[in-house]
N, C-alpha and C positions, 0 to 999 in steps of 0.2 A: 690369813691373808694379808702380807707385809704393809703396811702403810708408808706409800711415797708420801715425801714431801714436795710442796710446790712456792709459788713465786708470788707471795700476798704483796701489793702496790697499795701504800696508802700516800693519796693527795689530799689537796687541800684544802685554801687562802692560809697566808702566814697568819697564824694568830687565834685559826681553830683549836689549839690543842696535840695537833697530832703526833709530837713528841711524846708528849705524857701519857696520852693515850699509849700507843705501842710499850712504853715501858713499861706502865702498868699490867698489861697484858701480857707481858713475859713474866713481871714478879707472880701473876698471881697464878697462872695457864702453862704448866710443862708442853714440850713440843712445840714447842718456837725458837728461833733466833734471829735477832736483831742484826740486819745487815748495816756496818760501819762505812758510810762515803765517803770519797775522796770532794776536799775541798778548796778553792782556792780564797774563800775567805777569809777574816781574819778571826782569831776565837772570840765569842763573846765573856762576857766574865761567868769566870766557875767552869766554862767547859774545859776537856783537855781531849791534848792528841791523843788518837786509837778509839777515846771512849763515847764521845761523841760524832766524831770527824776526823777523818789523817785530816790534817791543815797541810797543805801542799803551794809550790809554787806553779807557776802559770806552765814554765820549763817542765818540769817534772810529770805536770798532768797530760799535756802535749805529748810527751814520751808514751805514757800511758795509751792512748789511743792512739797512735801509730804501732803501739803493741798489738794491739787488739787485746786490752787488760783489761777493759770497762767492759761490762756490757748495757749500760747505756748511761749516753753522759749529755749535759747541757747547760746553756747560759741562762744566769737567771742574778736581775739586780747587779750586773757588771760581773757577776765571778763564776768560774767552773764547779758544777755538781756533777758526781758519777759514783757508779758503785763496782768497786773492783769486782773481776767474776771470779776469781780462784774462791774467795770466801765463800761466796752466792753458791757455788756447784759442789762444794765439798759438806755443806752443814742439808742443802736436799739429800745427795746420798746416803745422808745418815738418818735420815725419813726427818728432817724436821726443816717445819714449815717458815719461810724466810720473810721476815716481813722486810719493806724497802718503804721507807718514805725521799717518794721522789715527787719530780714536778710531771704536769699533762703531756708537754715532751717526750720526757723518758718514757711516762707510763708506756705512750704508742712503741717507743720503742723495744720495751720489754715486752709486749703483747705478739710484734710480730716476733720474735726470737722464741717466746714460750707462750705460744696459744692457749696454756691448760692456768696461766696467768690468772690470778684471782685479782681484779681490781676494783678498791674501796675510793671513796668519794667523803670528807670529812667534813661536814657542816655545822658553822654556829647556827644557832638557834634564831637567830634576826644579825641585821646590817647592824644595828645599833652596839651588839651585843661584842661584834667581830670589832668597831674603831674603840671599844669600852678598851677589851684587851691587846689589843695592839698599843694605847699607850698607857695600860696598866706595864707594860713591862719593864716601860722606865730606860731603858737601853736605847733608843732610836729619835731622831729626831722628826719634828710635824713634815717637813719634805719629803724625811723617808718615809714615813707612814704612810702620807698621801701615796705616794709611789706606788705600797703594798695593796691599797685599798684599790688605784689604777689596775693593776697588775690580776686583782681578783676581778674585776668586770671582763678583762681578756679570759681570765682562765674556766669562769663560769660558761663559755660557747662550750668545753669540752667536756661538760658533766656527762650528759647524754652516751658518753662510749663509754662508760665505766661499768660495771655490774652490780655493786650497791651503791648506797648513799648512806653514812650514819651523822647524825645530828647530834653534838658534841652538848649537851645542855646537862645535863648531870654525867660526871666524869664514870663512878663507878656502873650504871647502867650502862653508858658508853662501851666501855670497857667489855662486859657481859652479852651484850647483842655484838661486839665484832670478834667473839669467841663463838658466838653460836653461829653466823653466819659462813665464818672458816673453817669449820667443824662441819657444817653442812656441805660447803664444799665437796668436801672429801666424797662424796657420795654421787656425785654428777655422771653417766657413764661415760661421758670422757673423758674421765680421769681413773677410770676405771677399765681401761679397753683391754689389758691383759688379761685379767679376772676375768670378765667376759665373754673371751675368745676361750678360754682354760675349762671354765662350765660349759659351753655349747660346742667345744670339742668333746668333751667326758661324757654331757648329756648322748651324744649322735650312736656315742656308743652302746649305748645302750636303749637305743629305738629299733 
């Protein structure tokens, strides 16, 4: 039976290490593809266009929206973020699970379009650790950090809509747990309806 790829949505508070988790997952295990999102925010130090994000203007982003070139998009902290449709669907057709790092608004859009998408929410081991990680970046002001913590409170209201939570305390352990959850999700009946129907039909011939 050919294994079909599906969408894996990874959300979580800013500072929980979502990006690092995803990169380590792809590095350690085969069968995954990282989706590169488009954004209108400025690159952070060390980020490259086309690697972490496609950094585009507001006008370019709005053009993609009009052309239905995004499977989801949302505003976050004064900027646009969105997922290009063509890349995602090509990877799934090739049997790869496409990992998307998006926030709750986008996750809701994905679930409507792709009911079989797997939604994972990454959480810190404690609120104190979350603040420590945000301040440890050294790239944002106190005002921005407070804004991200306030946003985390709002986002916590939507956690129950996700399929699983992952606590990122130990990076390696969390990467392995993420892989196990995704791998197990491939065996749910809803993601294997074609195979179920095939076996059911063949068994009927012998009954």
